N, C-alpha and C positions, 0 to 999 in steps of 0.2 A: 504493500500500500504506500509506504513512504518512499521506497527505492524504485518503485514501478517495475518490479521483477515479475516474471511469469512463474506461476507455481502450479505444479501438478500433484494432487493428493491421491494416493492409491490405497485402497483398502480391500483386502481379500474377502471381507464380509459383504453382505448385501445392504449395509447401512453405513452411515458416517459415524465418526466418533470412536471407532475401535471398541475397546473394552469398557469405555465410559458410556456406551450407548444405553439409553433408557427409553421407556415408553409409558403411556398411560394405560394401566390395567383395567380390568372390568369393574373395579371398585373406584375408578377415577383417581387412582393414586399413582404418582410417578414412581416407577419401579426400575431398578437397574437390571439389565438382562444378565450381566456377568458378576453380580454382586455389588456391594456398596463401593463408591468412590468418593473420596473427600479431598478438598483442596485446602492446603495449609502452607503458609509461607511467612517469612519476615520481610520479604522484598516488596517495598511499596510500588515499584515500577510494574512488577508482575500483577499486583493487585489492581492497579489502575488499568492495565491492559485488559484484564478479565472483565472489568466493568464496562468496557466499550461496547460489548455485545450482549448486554443484559444485566438485569438487577441480580444481586446476590443477597442471600439471607445469612445472618450470623448463625453459625452452627458449629459447635464444638463436640465432635463425636466421642462417645465413650464405649469401652469394650469390656465384656465380662467373659468368663470361661467356666465350663462345667468341670469340676475336679473329678478324680476317679472315685470320690465318695459321694458324687451326685450333688455337690454343693456349688451354687453359682456365686462366683466371687469376682471382684475387679481384676482385670488382667491388662498389662503387667501388674504384678502384686503390689498392693498398697498396704497401709497399716490395717485397713479393714480386712484385706485378704489374709494377712498373717493372723489376726485375732480369730477369724473363722476357722482356718485350717489348723491352727495350733491349739484352739480351744482356750484361749487366754483373754484377759481384758487389757486392751492396749489403749492408753490415753495420751501417750507421748512417744517421741522418738526413743527416749531412754527406756521406756517399757519394752519397746520393740527390740532394742539391742540386748536387753536382759533375756527376753524370751528366745531370741535367736541364738544366744550363747547356750541355752539349755537345749535348743533344737539340734544344734550341730554337735553337742557334747561338752560337758563341763570342762573337759581337758583343754578346751580352746578358749578359756576365759581371758587369756592375756593376748589374744589376737588383736591386731589393729581393726578399726571399724571397717575399713575397706576389705581386708582379708576375711573378716567375719561374714560380711554380706556376700562375698563371692562364694564362700563355702555353703552358706544358706541357700543361695540361688541354685547351686548344683543339686543340693538335697531336695529342694522344693520341686525340682523337675519331676520326680517320681510321683508327685501328687496329681500330675496332669497327663504325663506321657508314659506309655509303654513302648510304642514305636513312634515314628515321626511322620511328618507330612510327605516325606520322600519314600515312605513305605519301607524304611530300613530301621534297624535299631540304632539308638544314639551313638553307641561306641563304633559304629561303622561310618559315621559322618566325618568329613574332613574338618580340620580345626578352623577353617575360614567360613563355615556354613552359617553360623549365627553371629550376632553382633559381639557378644562377650564369650560365649562358649556354646558348643553344639548340645550340651546337656545342662542347660541352666534356664531359669525363669527370672527375668529382671525384677528386682525388688526396689520399690521407691519407699523411702522412710518418711512418707507423708500420706495425706488422704487424697491427693490429687489423682483422680481416675480418668482424666482426659487422655485420649490417645496421643495427642501431640501437645504436651504441656509447654513446650518451649517456643511454639509458633504463635505470634500475636494475631495474625490474620488468617481466619478460618471461615469457611462457609460453603454453601451449596447454591448453584444457579436456581433462581426462583422458579423458572419455567422448565427446569431440567437440563441435562447435558445435551440432549438431542437438539433442543431449541437453541441452545447456546452455540453449538457447532454450526448449525444451519445459518445463523446470522454471521458467524465469523468467516464462513466460507463463501458468503454471498458477495462476490467481487468479480469484476470483469477480467482480472488477471489470474483468477484461480479456477482451475479445471479439476473436477473430481471424477475418478474412475473407480467403480465398485466391482466386486467379484473378480478381482485380478490379484494374483499372488506375485508380488514384486520379485521375490527370490528366484522363481522359476521362469517367469515370463520376460524379465528384463535382463538380458545377457550383459556381461561385462562391457562389450562394445557399445551397447545401447546406453549403459550407465554413464559412459564418457561424455554423452551429450548434455549432461547436467553440470551446472557450476557447483552445486552443492546437493548432497543427499542426506536427508535426516531420516534414519531408519529406526523404527521402534519395535521391531519384531524380535524373535529369538536370535541371539547373536550368532550361533553356530549355523543357523539356516542362511544367514547372509553370505557366509564364506563357503559353505558346503551344502548348497540347496538340495542336492539329489542324494545326500547320504543320511542315514538314520542318526538322529540326535544322540550324542554321547554325553550330553549334559543333563543333569537331574534338576528339574524345575519343581517349584512348589506345586502341590496338588491340593486343590480345594473343591469341596462340593458345597454349593450355595443353596440355601433354602430360604425363601422370603416368608416372613410372618406378618400378618396384619397387626396394626397398632392396637386394635381392640377386637374382641370376638363378639359373637352374637349374644352371649350371656352377659356381656358388659365387662368381663375381665380384661385387664390391660395385657398387652402382649409382652414381649421379652424385656422391655424397660430400658434397653441400651441399644446403641446403634448397631453393634455387632456382638453376637453371642457365639463363642467358639466352643466346639466340642473336639478338643485336641485328639482324642483317641476314638472318636465316634466313627 
């Protein structure tokens, strides 16, 4: 728009927006086809750009998980999570550190706070996971799979259960992602092609005709489009739940409810 560049948008799906695609369901509720998607950033420029193509509502998503004892608790773990799973009363960070010391074993009473939390995060893992999203056991995962450890559940020593506590700008497009993408792509310099797989239908020679390529698909498919993927990707099964049922009971109460071993 500013540089007057020609843009070609390619999507192998039959709709725009990729995995952000949503639609209005039979209950007239906007529903994500591939699960929930949340925008969160601290970049004012990004936030201003997003607002060019539609209004956004302030929305700070929260997530909970079902433990292997069938208890729904905030996830990543907060002080409420620890109190529920450890069966203790926690009213402060100090209470939590005391209970975590008992949780990992009294022989670790002189650990630093950081080391104590790390040990507790690894032990807490067994309250949620037997296997993993990759359908392998934790000890079979590489060391770089998770943010801190492939066999740990992050612990926050506070009550903040927001999914993205460090991002000040969070929200959802008021009319949904499909409507937002439709407005963003409505420009004479932008062409959209659907039902086309870039990795298999655009040869290296054809790709040289572009000044820039921004690719958002599986990285191994870009370089080896005709070979079976050797990379293990997260595997999720999404199930949408209404906010309220016919009997008046409220739905799951959080933006995302995880069943880690379900």
